[in-house]
VEXTOR-425169 format. One line per 4 residues: number of its first residue (from 1); their letters; for each residue x, y, z of N, C-alpha, C. Coordinates in steps of 0.001 Angstrom, whole numbers. Example, Ala and Ser with C-alpha at 12.3 -4.5 7.8 and 13.67 -1.06 7.14 Angstrom:
1	AS	13190:-5690:7800:12300:-4500:7800:13200:-3300:7800 | 12850:-2250:7080:13670:-1060:7140:12900:30:7870
# end
This chain:
1	MTGG	8235:-27578:40447:9267:-27396:39420:8667:-27755:38066 | 8804:-26894:37125:8230:-27145:35800:9161:-28001:34975 | 8582:-28758:34057:9379:-29605:33185:9994:-28812:32058 | 10862:-29482:31275:11552:-28821:30177:10586:-28302:29136
5	RDSG	9506:-29095:28847:8565:-28658:27827:7839:-27392:28272 | 7401:-27343:29544:6708:-26161:30048:7612:-24947:30033 | 8902:-25170:30415:9840:-24050:30415:10047:-23519:29010 | 10150:-24439:28002:10331:-24004:26623:9126:-23240:26121
9	AAHR	7908:-23711:26495:6711:-23018:26054:6626:-21629:26661 | 7086:-21510:27938:7003:-20225:28608:7917:-19201:27964 | 9063:-19668:27422:10031:-18752:26838:9920:-18674:25311 | 8878:-19275:24742:8717:-19241:23300:8389:-17824:22852
13	RVWT	9040:-17384:21792:8855:-16023:21324:7462:-15837:20731 | 6807:-14774:21118:5521:-14405:20535:5757:-13194:19643 | 5547:-13364:18345:5826:-12295:17389:4669:-11312:17348 | 4991:-10047:17207:3963:-9037:16993:3507:-9086:15534
17	VRER	2391:-8418:15245:1894:-8371:13868:2934:-7737:12951 | 3590:-6675:13411:4618:-6018:12609:5786:-6971:12337 | 6229:-7686:13361:7352:-8616:13184:6982:-9764:12251 | 5760:-10266:12388:5316:-11344:11489:5352:-10887:10030
21	AWLA	4929:-9654:9804:4907:-9142:8439:6319:-9063:7864 | 7263:-8544:8622:8627:-8419:8111:9280:-9780:7915 | 9033:-10714:8828:9589:-12058:8653:8997:-12740:7424 | 7704:-12574:7217:7083:-13161:6020:7629:-12526:4752
25	MAAL	7853:-11216:4762:8442:-10551:3596:9830:-11119:3302 | 10631:-11327:4347:11963:-11897:4139:11877:-13311:3583 | 10901:-14091:4066:10754:-15467:3587:10265:-15534:2149 | 9658:-14458:1651:9221:-14427:261:10376:-14257:-723
29	VPGV	11511:-13747:-247:12596:-13370:-1151:13089:-14535:-2009 | 13369:-15731:-1456:13846:-16811:-2337:12863:-17143:-3455 | 11567:-17210:-3130:10578:-17523:-4153:10473:-16439:-5207 | 10568:-15167:-4783:10517:-14065:-5746:11697:-14155:-6709
33	LVTS	12888:-14403:-6181:14074:-14467:-7021:13984:-15622:-8020 | 13594:-16798:-7537:13534:-17971:-8419:12429:-17807:-9457 | 11260:-17354:-9032:10140:-17190:-9963:10447:-16122:-11010 | 11075:-15029:-10588:11428:-13964:-11533:12436:-14454:-12563
37	ALVD	13382:-15271:-12131:14428:-15736:-13035:13939:-16813:-13990 | 13020:-17678:-13542:12674:-18855:-14328:11291:-18813:-14963 | 10363:-18033:-14401:8970:-18109:-14851:8426:-16762:-15303 | 8604:-15720:-14498:7881:-14469:-14719:8819:-13281:-14527
41	PALP	9521:-12838:-15572:10446:-11704:-15418:9765:-10400:-15014 | 8463:-10281:-15258:7743:-9047:-14912:7315:-9005:-13450 | 7582:-10057:-12689:7113:-10114:-11307:7645:-8963:-10449 | 8939:-8616:-10487:9399:-7488:-9662:8687:-6184:-9989
45	ARIA	8368:-5957:-11268:7656:-4732:-11637:6248:-4731:-11052 | 5572:-5888:-11049:4233:-5945:-10455:4289:-5644:-8963 | 5296:-6195:-8295:5434:-5919:-6861:5703:-4440:-6628 | 6581:-3857:-7449:6913:-2439:-7290:5694:-1552:-7518
49	LAFP	4792:-1934:-8407:3579:-1160:-8635:2561:-1359:-7510 | 2544:-2551:-6927:1568:-2840:-5873:1915:-2133:-4564 | 3205:-1953:-4268:3607:-1373:-2987:3033:26:-2764 | 3280:997:-3663:2742:2340:-3388:1219:2371:-3378
53	AALL	583:1552:-4211:-882:1511:-4209:-1399:1031:-2852 | -748:14:-2290:-1172:-496:-985:-934:530:116 | 200:1229:71:491:2226:1093:-512:3370:1044 | -850:3847:-146:-1822:4932:-258:-3206:4476:214
57	AGLA	-3594:3260:-164:-4885:2748:290:-4892:2562:1804 | -3769:2101:2356:-3683:1931:3797:-3755:3255:4536 | -3107:4281:3981:-3154:5599:4602:-4578:6154:4581 | -5269:5999:3446:-6649:6478:3355:-7549:5732:4347
61	AARA	-7357:4407:4462:-8179:3636:5394:-7883:4021:6838 | -6594:4265:7161:-6234:4646:8524:-6845:5990:8891 | -6814:6935:7973:-7408:8243:8246:-8921:8154:8380 | -9537:7271:7603:-10982:7095:7718:-11362:6518:9075
65	RGGA	-10453:5727:9682:-10703:5184:11014:-10308:6157:12117 | -9808:7338:11739:-9441:8315:12743:-7987:8308:13128 | -7145:7584:12412:-5721:7541:12705:-4926:8025:11513 | -3605:7999:11676:-2744:8438:10583:-1665:7433:10264
69	AVDP	-1557:6371:11069:-487:5393:10891:-908:4339:9865 | 32:3916:9063:-204:2852:8084:400:1571:8623 | -379:510:8636:114:-782:9091:1153:-1293:8086 | 2397:-1556:8532:3412:-1997:7564:3091:-3333:6918
73	SSLL	2199:-4123:7524:1847:-5390:6886:1066:-5187:5595 | 687:-3922:5296:91:-3644:3989:1052:-4017:2868 | 2355:-3879:3116:3337:-4266:2099:3307:-5768:1847 | 3104:-6548:2901:3000:-7995:2721:1772:-8338:1893
77	VAAL	653:-7683:2172:-558:-7912:1386:-303:-7568:-78 | 378:-6434:-327:671:-6036:-1702:1553:-7060:-2401 | 2562:-7575:-1698:3440:-8571:-2292:2661:-9836:-2641 | 1794:-10284:-1750:1013:-11492:-2023:75:-11291:-3203
81	VALV	-507:-10095:-3303:-1363:-9797:-4450:-584:-9970:-5750 | 598:-9355:-5826:1399:-9427:-7050:1839:-10854:-7351 | 2092:-11638:-6312:2604:-12990:-6504:1524:-13993:-6909 | 305:-13778:-6446:-762:-14740:-6728:-1464:-14442:-8051
85	LPTG	-1384:-13203:-8530:-1955:-12912:-9848:-1296:-13788:-10917 | -2042:-14179:-11944:-1457:-15053:-12971:-289:-14392:-13698 | 635:-15208:-14122:1747:-14725:-14942:1210:-14061:-16208 | 1763:-12902:-16536:1315:-12185:-17718:140:-11265:-17483
89	SPWW	-278:-11076:-16233:-1373:-10152:-15951:-976:-8732:-16353 | -1928:-7904:-16797:-1587:-6535:-17213:-1027:-5724:-16049 | -303:-4646:-16400:434:-3885:-15397:-472:-3305:-14320 | -1724:-2946:-14700:-2616:-2282:-13749:-3238:-3250:-12750
93	SAPA	-3152:-4549:-13028:-3864:-5513:-12184:-3317:-5550:-10762 | -1985:-5456:-10597:-1410:-5526:-9253:-1782:-4318:-8404 | -1605:-3071:-8887:-2034:-1951:-8039:-3533:-1930:-7787 | -4336:-2331:-8770:-5785:-2353:-8549:-6151:-3373:-7475
97	AAVI	-5558:-4562:-7560:-5848:-5591:-6554:-5329:-5175:-5181 | -4191:-4479:-5139:-3652:-4023:-3854:-4568:-3001:-3204 | -5125:-2085:-3992:-6049:-1089:-3450:-7290:-1775:-2878 | -7830:-2749:-3612:-8997:-3473:-3112:-8645:-4232:-1831
101	AVGV	-7492:-4893:-1840:-7101:-5712:-694:-6933:-4873:564 | -6189:-3775:446:-5890:-2965:1628:-7036:-2003:1948 | -7609:-1383:920:-8647:-399:1170:-9985:-996:1550 | -10306:-2165:997:-11588:-2812:1277:-11397:-4032:2170
105	GRGL	-10526:-4947:1764:-10337:-6174:2512:-9862:-5961:3933 | -9107:-4869:4164:-8660:-4555:5520:-9267:-3263:6043 | -9517:-2308:5156:-9926:-984:5599:-11308:-913:6207 | -12165:-1891:5934:-13526:-1847:6455:-13615:-2308:7903
109	WTSP	-12489:-2767:8470:-12519:-3325:9817:-11781:-2404:10777 | -12176:-2440:12038:-11575:-1558:13029:-10097:-1829:13210 | -9696:-3076:13014:-8286:-3441:13076:-7960:-4278:11855 | -6801:-4044:11199:-6465:-4837:10014:-6452:-6332:10282
113	SAAP	-6036:-6732:11497:-5970:-8163:11808:-7345:-8764:12077 | -8392:-7921:12157:-9732:-8422:12445:-10501:-8827:11204 | -9930:-8624:10013:-10644:-8952:8779:-10956:-10449:8739 | -12219:-10825:8478:-12582:-12246:8487:-12209:-12982:7215
117	IHPA	-11734:-12273:6195:-11290:-12895:4956:-9878:-12433:4656 | -9168:-13219:3869:-7803:-12824:3544:-7845:-11684:2539 | -7336:-10498:2892:-7503:-9337:2008:-6822:-9496:661 | -5636:-10106:632:-4944:-10256:-648:-5747:-11127:-1602
121	MLGV	-6366:-12183:-1082:-7149:-13062:-1951:-8410:-12377:-2443 | -8980:-11480:-1622:-10129:-10709:-2086:-9736:-9822:-3267 | -8623:-9104:-3139:-8175:-8244:-4226:-7889:-9018:-5495 | -7190:-10145:-5367:-6856:-10949:-6542:-8116:-11520:-7185
125	ALVM	-9024:-12040:-6366:-10225:-12673:-6906:-11071:-11676:-7696 | -11244:-10472:-7168:-12073:-9489:-7872:-11411:-9009:-9162 | -10106:-8784:-9126:-9418:-8333:-10336:-9402:-9437:-11392 | -9234:-10681:-10970:-9195:-11773:-11944:-10509:-11926:-12698
129	LTLP	-11611:-11476:-12101:-12897:-11531:-12810:-12902:-10649:-14047 | -12023:-9644:-14083:-11979:-8711:-15211:-10918:-9089:-16247 | -10112:-10103:-15966:-9001:-10451:-16846:-9399:-11545:-17824 | -8800:-11568:-19003:-9022:-12691:-19923:-8368:-13946:-19358
133	PPAE	-8733:-15107:-19878:-8092:-16340:-19406:-6579:-16227:-19527 | -5852:-16577:-18450:-4394:-16424:-18494:-3751:-17395:-19470 | -2648:-16946:-20061:-1882:-17813:-20950:-1116:-18833:-20119 | -734:-19915:-20782:47:-20930:-20084:1413:-20358:-19706
137	APLA	1771:-20474:-18448:3074:-19988:-17986:4139:-21030:-18313 | 5350:-20603:-18605:6418:-21572:-18844:6740:-22352:-17581 | 6961:-23650:-17749:7288:-24501:-16607:8797:-24534:-16430 | 9226:-24448:-15172:10659:-24348:-14883:11106:-25422:-13909
141	GPWP	10486:-26595:-13991:10850:-27626:-13038:10279:-27320:-11668 | 10702:-28043:-10658:10106:-27864:-9327:10647:-26676:-8548 | 11588:-25909:-9122:12323:-24918:-8330:11455:-23815:-7759 | 10491:-23224:-8494:9657:-22199:-7859:8895:-22728:-6639
145	GLAW	8275:-23887:-6805:7548:-24454:-5673:8448:-24759:-4499 | 9634:-25292:-4760:10565:-25609:-3677:11060:-24345:-2979 | 11207:-23255:-3738:11638:-21996:-3115:10572:-21472:-2163 | 9298:-21528:-2577:8232:-21094:-1664:8139:-22009:-462
149	IAGG	8325:-23314:-672:8275:-24252:448:9415:-23965:1434 | 10604:-23642:912:11724:-23335:1795:11417:-22122:2665 | 10859:-21066:2058:10470:-19902:2844:9388:-20225:3850 | 8433:-21057:3454:7369:-21446:4377:7879:-22273:5533
153	IALA	8814:-23182:5272:9392:-23984:6356:10112:-23089:7358 | 10805:-22063:6846:11481:-21131:7750:10467:-20422:8649 | 9356:-19989:8076:8332:-19330:8887:7717:-20285:9902 | 7488:-21530:9489:6927:-22499:10423:7915:-22812:11546
157	ALRV	9207:-22891:11218:10207:-23145:12247:10262:-22007:13262 | 10018:-20779:12794:9990:-19622:13686:8629:-19449:14358 | 7686:-20303:14014:6323:-20255:14551:5591:-18979:14142 | 5970:-18438:13000:5213:-17337:12425:3939:-17881:11791
161	VRWP	4044:-19034:11135:2866:-19773:10675:2884:-21131:11361 | 1751:-21791:11340:1643:-23111:11952:1504:-24164:10866 | 1948:-25354:11194:2029:-26426:10206:695:-26957:9689 | -363:-27074:10507:-1528:-27846:10053:-2125:-27411:8723
165	APLA	-2421:-26122:8565:-3097:-25686:7330:-2236:-25894:6090 | -935:-25513:6075:-137:-25764:4872:-42:-27243:4511 | 214:-28086:5514:339:-29518:5224:-979:-30090:4723 | -2081:-29681:5355:-3381:-30192:4929:-3717:-29737:3522
169	MLGA	-3413:-28475:3206:-3722:-27977:1866:-2899:-28697:808 | -1583:-28834:1025:-747:-29519:39:-1176:-30974:-123 | -1457:-31633:988:-1905:-33020:907:-3215:-33152:150 | -4157:-32230:409:-5446:-32291:-279:-5291:-32020:-1772
173	VFLG	-4409:-31082:-2129:-4193:-30782:-3550:-3674:-32010:-4279 | -2633:-32638:-3738:-2031:-33755:-4458:-2907:-34993:-4424 | -3645:-35212:-3338:-4593:-36325:-3329:-5745:-36051:-4294 | -6209:-34791:-4334:-7276:-34454:-5263:-6847:-34614:-6711
177	LAAT	-5618:-34187:-7022:-5109:-34364:-8379:-4981:-35841:-8727 | -4549:-36640:-7763:-4420:-38081:-8018:-5766:-38701:-8349 | -6852:-38138:-7784:-8178:-38716:-7998:-8895:-38154:-9219 | -8532:-36948:-9668:-9333:-36295:-10711:-8576:-35990:-11997
181	APDP	-7272:-35776:-11934:-6537:-35351:-13130:-6316:-36531:-14070 | -6375:-36298:-15390:-6107:-37385:-16338:-4713:-37977:-16149 | -3719:-37135:-15893:-2360:-37590:-15607:-1933:-36944:-14296 | -2172:-37609:-13149:-1871:-37003:-11854:-415:-36581:-11700
185	GDAA	516:-37360:-12264:1927:-37021:-12137:2255:-35706:-12806 | 1773:-35545:-14051:2015:-34289:-14758:1346:-33119:-14058 | 115:-33338:-13556:-599:-32264:-12874:133:-31848:-11597 | 647:-32811:-10852:1373:-32486:-9619:2666:-31745:-9935
189	RAAL	3372:-32185:-10979:4612:-31488:-11351:4329:-30071:-11828 | 3233:-29890:-12566:2880:-28553:-13030:2523:-27642:-11856 | 1815:-28192:-10861:1459:-27391:-9686:2708:-26963:-8928 | 3686:-27849:-8808:4916:-27508:-8109:5738:-26527:-8918
193	ADGR	5731:-26669:-10245:6509:-25766:-11090:5916:-24359:-11095 | 4584:-24251:-11069:3968:-22928:-11037:4314:-22211:-9744 | 4296:-22923:-8647:4738:-22364:-7375:3643:-21745:-6538 | 2541:-21303:-7164:1522:-20603:-6389:806:-21514:-5403
197	VALV	771:-22819:-5668:160:-23739:-4711:943:-23719:-3397 | 2267:-23854:-3485:3086:-23819:-2277:3048:-22443:-1626 | 3041:-21389:-2431:2969:-20027:-1903:1709:-19833:-1068 | 553:-20196:-1635:-710:-20015:-921:-764:-20917:305
201	AFFV	-227:-22131:205:-276:-23055:1343:389:-22457:2575 | 1590:-21901:2419:2335:-21419:3579:2044:-19964:3920 | 1924:-19114:2922:1846:-17685:3192:413:-17165:3284 | -568:-17965:2866:-1970:-17552:2955:-2736:-18501:3871
205	AGAP	-2806:-19786:3502:-3537:-20742:4339:-2906:-20861:5722 | -1572:-20726:5794:-893:-20865:7073:-884:-19623:7926 | -1381:-18495:7393:-1382:-17248:8165:-2332:-17380:9349 | -1969:-16806:10495:-2819:-16954:11682:-4140:-16219:11585
209	ASGA	-4206:-15144:10792:-5445:-14373:10672:-6333:-14956:9578 | -7617:-14638:9641:-8582:-14987:8594:-8654:-16487:8352 | -8713:-17258:9412:-8816:-18694:9261:-9396:-19308:10519 | -9458:-20628:10541:-9953:-21325:11724:-8990:-21113:12891
213	LSTV	-9530:-21126:14103:-8731:-20838:15280:-8136:-22085:15921 | -8878:-23171:15932:-8398:-24388:16592:-7447:-25152:15681 | -6628:-26014:16291:-5700:-26821:15497:-6460:-27751:14558 | -7486:-28415:15070:-8298:-29284:14209:-8955:-28466:13102
217	GRWI	-9432:-27264:13457:-10036:-26399:12451:-9062:-26006:11363 | -7795:-25794:11723:-6787:-25443:10711:-6547:-26613:9756 | -6517:-27817:10279:-6379:-28978:9391:-7557:-29032:8410 | -8768:-28833:8931:-9960:-28892:8077:-9946:-27762:7048
221	AGAG	-9595:-26543:7499:-9589:-25407:6585:-8544:-25574:5493 | -7346:-26011:5849:-6308:-26221:4847:-6724:-27249:3811 | -7281:-28368:4294:-7749:-29392:3354:-8887:-28865:2492 | -9744:-28038:3070:-10856:-27477:2307:-10383:-26581:1173
225	IGLA	-9358:-25770:1421:-8821:-24912:363:-8285:-25766:-783 | -7490:-26777:-456:-6916:-27622:-1500:-7968:-28352:-2312 | -8941:-28957:-1624:-9967:-29711:-2334:-10859:-28793:-3169 | -11209:-27625:-2629:-12059:-26704:-3389:-11370:-26255:-4664
229	AVLV	-10075:-25959:-4594:-9350:-25520:-5791:-9299:-26624:-6835 | -9070:-27852:-6406:-9001:-28968:-7350:-10359:-29214:-7992 | -11417:-29123:-7205:-12749:-29382:-7747:-13180:-28307:-8734 | -12762:-27064:-8513:-13121:-25990:-9438:-12453:-26204:-10786
233	DPER	-11157:-26469:-10790:-10442:-26647:-12064:-9117:-27350:-11780 | -9074:-28675:-11904:-7830:-29379:-11596:-6682:-29044:-12539 | -6997:-28554:-13741:-5932:-28238:-14686:-5389:-26820:-14497 | -6169:-25928:-13889:-5720:-24557:-13611:-6044:-24219:-12162
237	LEDA	-5687:-25135:-11256:-6101:-24942:-9873:-5437:-23721:-9240 | -4266:-23285:-9779:-3616:-22104:-9213:-4508:-20880:-9321 | -5266:-20785:-10435:-6150:-19640:-10620:-7433:-19773:-9800 | -7735:-20973:-9319:-8909:-21170:-8468:-8591:-20940:-6994
241	LPYA	-7317:-20852:-6640:-6942:-20761:-5225:-7527:-19547:-4511 | -7513:-18328:-5101:-8089:-17196:-4365:-9553:-17423:-3980 | -10324:-17998:-4890:-11742:-18233:-4607:-11907:-19336:-3561 | -11041:-20344:-3606:-11091:-21402:-2601:-10770:-20854:-1214
245	VLLV	-9780:-19969:-1133:-9429:-19371:156:-10596:-18559:706 | -11224:-17735:-126:-12340:-16908:338:-13513:-17771:798 | -13775:-18859:78:-14857:-19761:481:-14590:-20340:1861 | -13375:-20816:2085:-13047:-21419:3377:-12995:-20359:4475
249	NALA	-12516:-19145:4154:-12574:-18062:5136:-14000:-17850:5623 | -14951:-17857:4689:-16350:-17641:5060:-16887:-18772:5933 | -16375:-19983:5719:-16865:-21139:6475:-16093:-21383:7756 | -14973:-20671:7963:-14117:-20926:9129:-14860:-20816:10453
253	PLVD	-15718:-19811:10675:-16442:-19781:11956:-17308:-21018:12182 | -17919:-21533:11110:-18720:-22752:11256:-17840:-23945:11604 | -16646:-23982:11008:-15714:-25064:11326:-15350:-25020:12798 | -15024:-23835:13311:-14660:-23717:14723:-15821:-24090:15633
257	RGVD	-17032:-23677:15257:-18185:-24036:16084:-18395:-25547:16095 | -18218:-26160:14923:-18363:-27609:14863:-17324:-28329:15706 | -16070:-27860:15652:-15017:-28464:16475:-15336:-28289:17951 | -15793:-27094:18341:-16136:-26855:19747:-17291:-27741:20189
261	AVRA	-18271:-27941:19293:-19423:-28767:19651:-19027:-30224:19867 | -18103:-30705:19034:-17657:-32090:19191:-16850:-32255:20477 | -16064:-31239:20822:-15226:-31324:22013:-15986:-31055:23303 | -17150:-30424:23209:-17888:-30059:24421:-18309:-31309:25168
265	PRSP	-18201:-31283:26501:-18606:-32469:27277:-20090:-32736:27139 | -20416:-33986:27007:-21820:-34387:26875:-22488:-34406:28253 | -23674:-33815:28328:-24400:-33880:29604:-24982:-35272:29768 | -24997:-35807:30989:-25516:-37162:31214:-26999:-37256:30937
# end
C-alpha cells in the first residue's frame, strides 16, 4: 500500500510544453497591466509588435526543419523579449529581438525545447548591444515587482516552474546589493520597482528548459544569475540580466556534471 505522499506524486499533473506556455502567458498578465500603467505605457505596443515577428520567424524555422507547425510557445518568447527590453527602447527593438530569439535561439535546434540557452535572453542581449544607454525609468514603488512575483508564485504552485532557481536568484541579488551597492536599501527598492529582476527570476531562471537539471544545480544556477548581474553593474543590474542568464546557461552542463561527481559513490 502506498503512502499519501507517493499517491500524491503519482497523480501530480505533468504539463505539456504547450500548456506550460499558455499558463506562463496567463501569469504574465498582472505584471503587464501594472507595468504598463505605472512604468512603461509603450509596453503593450512592444508586445504587439513582437508577436507577429516571432510567429513569422517560428514558421520559417519550422519549414526549414521540414515541418509546417509553429510552436505556440513562440508567443511566450516574444512576450519575454518585449518585457525584458529596457523601458523606452525603440519600436523596432522588440520585433528584431523576437526574430533573433525564435529564428536563431530556437530555430537552430531540432526541437525548440532542446535549445541550450534561453532564446528570449539571446534576442534581448544582441539587440541591446545596438541600443544607446537606456534612460532612467520612472519608479512606481514595489508594485511592478510584486505583480511579477504574484504571477511567478502562481506558476510555482502549479509546478510549471520550480522554486529553487527563482529563490536563489532573488536571494543572490539582494545579498549582492547589500554587499556592493552604496545604499543597499535604495538599490533593492529600485530593483523591485523596475520589476525585471522578479520577472527574470520566475519566468526565465525558473523555466525548466535551458538550465541546470538537478535541484542542487538549479539553486547554483539561480544564485549565479543574480550574482553575475550584480557584479556586472549593481546600479543597472536589470540591463545586465540577459547576459548573466546566457553566461549561466553556458555553464549549466558543468554545474550538473559537478553535482553528479559530488553525488557519485566513492570507490573504496
